[in-house]
C-alpha positions as CSV (number, residue, x, y, z in Angstrom):
1,X,0.0,0.0,0.0
2,X,1.5,3.3,-1.1
3,X,1.5,6.1,1.5
4,X,1.2,9.7,0.4
5,X,2.6,12.6,2.3
6,X,-0.8,13.7,3.4
7,X,-1.9,10.3,4.6
8,X,1.3,10.1,6.7
9,X,-0.1,12.9,8.9
10,X,-3.4,11.1,9.5
11,X,-3.4,9.1,12.7
12,X,-4.4,5.5,12.0
13,X,-6.4,3.8,14.7
14,X,-5.4,0.4,16.0
15,X,-8.4,-1.5,17.3
16,X,-8.2,-3.0,20.8
17,X,-9.5,-6.6,20.8
18,X,-11.2,-6.1,24.2
19,X,-13.2,-3.0,23.4
20,X,-14.3,-0.6,20.7
21,X,-11.7,1.9,22.0
22,X,-8.9,2.6,19.6
23,X,-5.5,3.9,20.4
24,X,-3.4,5.7,17.8
25,X,-0.9,3.7,15.9
26,X,2.6,5.1,15.8
27,X,3.2,7.8,13.1
28,X,5.9,7.1,10.6
29,X,9.1,9.1,10.9
30,X,9.7,9.2,7.1
31,X,7.5,9.1,4.0
32,X,8.1,6.7,1.2
33,X,9.9,9.5,-0.6
34,X,12.4,9.9,2.3
35,X,10.9,13.1,3.7
36,X,11.5,13.5,7.4
37,X,8.0,13.8,8.8
38,X,9.2,14.5,12.3
39,X,10.7,17.8,11.3
40,X,7.4,18.8,9.5
41,X,5.4,17.8,12.6
42,X,7.8,19.8,14.8
43,X,7.5,22.9,12.6
44,X,3.7,22.6,12.6
45,X,3.7,22.3,16.4
46,X,5.1,25.9,16.6
47,X,3.0,29.0,16.4
48,X,3.4,31.2,13.3
49,X,5.4,33.7,15.3
50,X,7.7,30.9,16.6
51,X,8.2,29.6,13.1
52,X,9.1,33.0,11.9
53,X,11.5,33.6,14.7
54,X,13.2,30.3,14.1
55,X,13.6,30.9,10.4
56,X,14.9,34.5,10.9
57,X,17.5,33.2,13.3
58,X,18.7,30.6,10.7
59,X,18.8,33.4,8.1
60,X,20.9,35.6,10.4
61,X,23.3,32.6,11.0
62,X,23.7,32.1,7.3
63,X,24.3,35.8,6.7
64,X,27.0,35.7,9.4
65,X,28.7,32.7,7.8
66,X,28.6,34.3,4.3
67,X,30.2,37.5,5.7
68,X,33.0,35.4,7.4
69,X,33.6,33.5,4.2
70,X,33.8,36.7,2.2
71,X,36.4,38.1,4.6
72,X,34.3,41.0,5.7
């Protein structure tokens, strides 16, 4: 059975044999295409402001590295 990226985010239910209660099956860490789904879930767990702050910090780090490599 082929797993699409979207279906990897859906929580499959594993039926308990003793009752109708279902407990979530473990989510996959990677899609069939090799995408790290744990990083996507982590980023989606952040608020938009937290995501922006994280990305701006990474951009600032990249800019610092570029300046150091350029000899500035």
